[in-house]
C-alpha positions in Angstrom: 146.4 135.1 143.3 146.8 136.1 139.6 146.7 139.6 138.3 146.0 140.5 134.7 147.4 143.9 133.7 147.6 146.1 130.6 144.6 144.4 129.1 143.7 145.8 125.7 141.0 144.9 123.3 140.6 145.8 119.6 138.1 144.7 117.0 139.7 143.0 114.0 138.3 144.5 110.8 139.6 145.5 107.4 141.1 148.9 108.5 144.8 149.2 108.9 144.9 150.6 112.4 142.1 149.3 114.6 141.1 151.3 117.7 142.6 149.9 120.9 140.6 150.1 124.1 142.2 149.7 127.5 140.5 147.5 130.1 140.9 147.8 133.8 143.4 145.5 135.6 141.8 142.3 136.7 142.6 140.2 139.8 141.7 136.6 139.6 141.0 135.3 143.1 140.9 131.6 142.1 144.4 130.2 141.9 143.2 127.1 140.1 142.8 129.1 136.9 146.3 128.5 135.6 145.5 127.5 132.0 145.4 130.4 129.6 142.1 129.2 128.2 140.6 129.4 131.7 142.0 132.9 132.3 140.7 134.0 128.9 137.2 132.7 129.7 137.3 134.4 133.1 138.2 137.7 131.4 135.5 137.3 128.8 132.9 136.6 131.6 134.1 139.5 133.6 134.0 142.1 130.8 131.1 140.5 128.8 133.2 140.2 125.7 131.2 137.5 123.9 132.4 133.9 123.5 135.9 132.5 123.3 137.2 131.8 119.8 140.9 130.9 120.3 143.8 131.3 122.7 147.3 131.8 121.5 149.6 129.3 123.3 152.8 130.1 121.4 153.5 133.3 123.4 155.5 133.6 126.6 154.0 132.3 129.9 153.4 135.9 131.2 151.3 137.0 128.2 147.6 136.4 127.7 146.6 136.6 124.0 143.2 135.5 122.7 140.4 136.2 120.3 136.6 136.1 121.0 133.4 136.7 119.0 131.3 139.6 120.0 128.2 140.2 117.9 129.7 138.3 114.9 132.9 140.5 115.1 136.3 139.2 116.0 137.8 140.9 119.1 141.5 140.5 119.9 142.5 140.8 123.6 146.1 141.0 125.0 147.5 141.4 128.5 150.1 140.4 131.0 149.8 137.7 133.6 151.4 138.4 137.0 151.4 135.8 139.8 152.0 136.3 143.5 
């Protein structure tokens, strides 16, 4: 089982300090979603965040960091990956 914690989303625009919105922790029941792109897509589908744009793969294994497109706006989502 995989748990995604401290999920935060913020819209990327031209302002210096974008508003950060916290999302509820998410438990992923399927253990075959080990790739970060699959976890990002599962998060997008769960919270209806639009469509996946890119996944950052250069961060630590325990961090999920991706961007998605929601109504032609870029949305940046970050969180922690905890495995049991």
